[in-house]
C-alpha positions in Angstrom: -141.7 -176.1 127.7 -140.0 -173.1 126.2 -141.8 -170.2 124.4 -140.3 -169.5 121.0 -141.1 -166.6 118.6 -140.1 -166.1 115.0 -140.2 -162.6 113.6 -140.2 -162.3 109.8 -138.7 -159.3 107.9 -142.2 -158.0 107.4 -142.6 -157.7 111.2 -145.1 -160.6 111.2 -144.5 -162.9 114.2 -145.3 -166.6 114.8 -144.9 -168.2 118.2 -145.7 -171.2 120.3 -144.2 -173.6 122.9 -141.8 -176.4 122.4 -139.8 -178.8 124.6 -136.5 -177.4 125.7 -134.7 -180.3 123.8 -136.6 -179.7 120.5 -134.4 -178.1 117.8 -135.2 -174.8 116.0 -136.0 -176.7 112.7 -138.8 -178.5 114.5 -140.3 -175.2 115.7 -140.0 -173.7 112.2 -141.8 -176.7 110.7 -144.6 -176.3 113.3 -145.1 -172.6 113.6 -144.1 -170.8 110.4 -146.8 -170.5 107.7 -147.3 -173.4 105.5 -145.1 -173.1 102.4 -143.0 -170.3 103.8 -139.8 -172.3 103.8 -140.2 -173.4 100.1 -137.9 -171.7 97.6 -136.0 -169.8 100.3 -132.5 -169.2 101.5 -133.1 -168.9 105.2 -130.9 -167.5 108.0 -131.9 -167.4 111.6 -130.6 -164.7 114.0 -130.8 -163.7 117.6 -131.9 -160.1 117.0 -130.2 -158.3 119.9 -126.7 -159.8 119.5 -127.0 -160.5 115.7 -125.6 -164.0 116.4 -126.4 -166.7 113.7 -128.6 -169.5 115.1 -128.3 -173.0 113.6 -131.4 -175.0 112.6 -130.3 -177.9 114.8 -129.6 -175.8 118.0 -131.8 -176.7 121.0 -134.5 -174.2 121.9 -133.6 -174.6 125.6 -129.9 -173.7 125.1 -131.0 -170.6 123.1 -133.3 -169.4 125.8 -130.8 -170.1 128.6 -128.0 -168.2 126.8 -129.9 -165.2 125.5 -132.7 -165.1 128.1 -135.4 -165.9 125.6 -135.9 -167.8 122.3 -137.0 -164.8 120.2 -135.5 -165.2 116.8 -135.4 -163.3 113.5 -135.9 -165.0 110.2 -134.2 -163.5 107.1 -135.4 -165.2 103.9 -134.3 -164.7 100.3 -136.3 -166.0 97.4 -134.4 -168.6 95.3 -134.3 -169.1 91.5 -135.0 -172.7 90.7 -134.1 -172.2 87.0 -130.4 -171.3 87.6 -128.3 -172.7 84.8 -124.5 -172.6 85.3 -121.7 -175.0 85.7 -121.4 -176.8 89.1 -119.6 -179.8 90.4 -120.0 -182.4 93.1 -116.9 -181.9 95.3 -117.3 -185.2 97.1 -119.0 -187.4 99.7 -119.2 -185.6 103.0 -121.2 -187.8 105.5 -123.6 -190.6 105.9 -126.5 -190.2 108.4 -128.3 -193.3 109.8 -131.3 -193.8 112.1 -130.4 -196.0 115.0 -132.3 -198.2 117.5 -129.3 -198.0 119.8 -127.4 -194.9 119.1 -125.2 -195.1 122.1 -123.8 -198.5 121.1 -123.1 -197.2 117.6 -121.1 -194.2 118.9 -119.1 -196.5 121.2 -118.2 -198.9 118.4 -117.1 -196.2 115.9 -115.3 -194.0 118.4 -113.7 -196.6 120.8 -113.6 -199.4 118.3 -112.6 -197.7 115.1 -110.9 -194.6 116.6 -113.2 -191.9 115.1 -113.5 -188.6 116.9 -116.8 -187.7 118.6 -117.6 -184.1 117.7 -121.2 -184.0 118.9 -123.2 -186.3 121.1 -126.5 -185.1 122.6 -130.2 -185.8 122.6 -130.6 -184.7 118.9 -127.6 -186.2 117.1 -124.3 -188.0 117.5 -121.5 -187.2 115.0 -118.2 -189.1 114.7 -115.5 -188.2 112.1 -112.2 -188.9 110.6 -111.9 -185.3 109.4 -112.7 -185.7 105.8 -115.9 -187.8 106.2 -118.3 -188.3 109.1 -121.1 -190.5 110.3 -124.3 -188.9 111.7 -126.5 -191.0 114.0 -130.1 -190.1 114.9 -132.6 -192.0 117.1 -135.4 -193.7 115.3 -138.2 -191.4 116.3 -141.3 -191.1 114.1 -142.6 -187.6 113.6 -139.3 -185.8 113.5 -138.6 -183.5 110.5 -136.7 -185.1 107.6 -137.0 -188.7 108.7 -139.4 -191.6 108.6 -138.2 -192.7 112.0 -137.5 -196.3 111.1 -134.4 -197.8 112.6 -131.5 -199.3 110.5 -132.4 -197.0 107.6 -130.3 -194.5 105.7 -131.4 -191.1 107.1 -129.5 -189.1 104.4 -126.3 -189.0 102.3 -124.4 -185.8 102.4 -122.5 -184.3 99.5 -120.6 -181.1 99.1 -121.1 -179.1 95.9 -119.6 -175.9 94.7 -122.8 -174.2 93.7 -125.9 -175.2 95.6 -128.5 -173.4 93.5 -127.1 -174.6 90.2 -127.0 -178.1 91.5 -130.6 -178.0 92.6 -131.7 -176.5 89.2 -129.9 -179.3 87.4 -131.6 -181.9 89.5 -135.0 -180.3 88.9 -134.4 -180.4 85.1 -132.8 -183.9 85.0 -134.6 -185.7 87.8 -138.0 -184.2 88.4 -138.7 -186.9 91.0 -136.1 -185.4 93.3 -138.5 -184.1 95.9 -137.4 -180.9 97.7 -138.9 -177.8 99.1 -135.8 -175.9 97.8 -135.0 -174.6 101.2 -131.4 -173.5 101.9 -130.6 -173.4 105.7 -127.6 -171.6 107.0 -125.1 -173.0 109.5 -121.7 -171.5 110.6 -119.8 -173.3 107.9 -122.3 -174.1 105.2 -125.6 -173.7 103.4 -127.6 -177.0 103.1 -130.5 -178.3 101.0 -132.4 -181.5 101.6 -134.3 -183.6 99.0 -135.8 -187.1 98.9 -135.0 -189.8 96.4 -136.5 -193.2 95.8 -135.1 -196.2 94.0 -137.9 -198.9 94.0 -138.9 -199.3 97.6 -135.7 -197.7 99.0 -136.2 -194.0 99.8 -133.9 -191.6 101.7 -132.8 -188.0 101.8 -129.9 -186.4 100.0 -128.2 -183.4 101.7 -126.3 -181.0 99.4 -124.1 -178.5 101.1 -122.1 -175.5 99.8 -119.3 -174.7 102.2 -118.7 -171.0 102.9 -115.3 -169.7 101.5 -113.8 -169.1 105.0 -114.3 -172.7 106.0 -113.1 -174.6 102.9 -110.1 -176.9 103.0 -108.0 -178.6 105.7 -105.2 -177.1 107.7 -103.0 -180.1 106.8 -104.5 -182.3 104.0 -101.6 -184.7 104.4 -103.3 -185.9 107.5 -105.4 -188.2 105.3 -104.8 -187.4 101.6 -101.5 -189.1 101.3 -102.8 -192.5 102.6 -106.3 -192.6 101.1 -107.1 -194.5 97.9 -108.4 -192.3 95.0 -111.4 -194.4 93.8 -111.8 -192.0 90.8 -108.3 -192.9 89.5 -109.2 -196.1 87.7 -111.8 -198.9 87.4 -112.2 -200.6 90.7 -111.9 -204.4 90.9 -111.6 -204.8 87.1 -108.0 -205.8 86.1 -107.9 -205.5 82.3 -109.9 -202.5 81.6 -108.0 -199.2 81.0 -107.6 -197.0 84.0 
């Protein structure tokens, strides 16, 4: 077990112990005051170095690298009523809960030639560069999942204005359930919300990529051989494109 402490900008601290292989997001859900994460843009820092800490980093790796898991939380209140133009840039990734994550990684990496970019006790990620598959173990009780295998965990999309997209969803689809929490990673800000269509329910992740990380070094690696589904009706011969 690893001791972890969160210090808020007010100086207020919240702490407890977590398994070394628990992620920061789990500790935030457990130890921060109820409702604190709602309507917030949240960044997590190691206070001495100023390094940005990701929500899905392991508490053990933080303690080992920095000598302790003592973290600073910087939170900015969000405006859910933002009204400005935004657009969905495209599908980014599909996340699935798996009963046999190892077998899934083996198939998509060795069988379909996807590149493994993360594979640890929390998550496995395989990619072609422009889209990715995220695999989680089916574990009840984890944040942002019902823990049931063979289910969609979440669909990930990239938008160009995260707050505007959320405000639009709140106005147009009030059943879109989200705490309006934006969490920071190296390359993006992300928001999670739950949708339900009949008995089928899953999460939607919306991400806004930071300017320095947008684009591909060589888009010809995939763009010149991919099919543009948006170019015409798909599978219908005599309708206008």
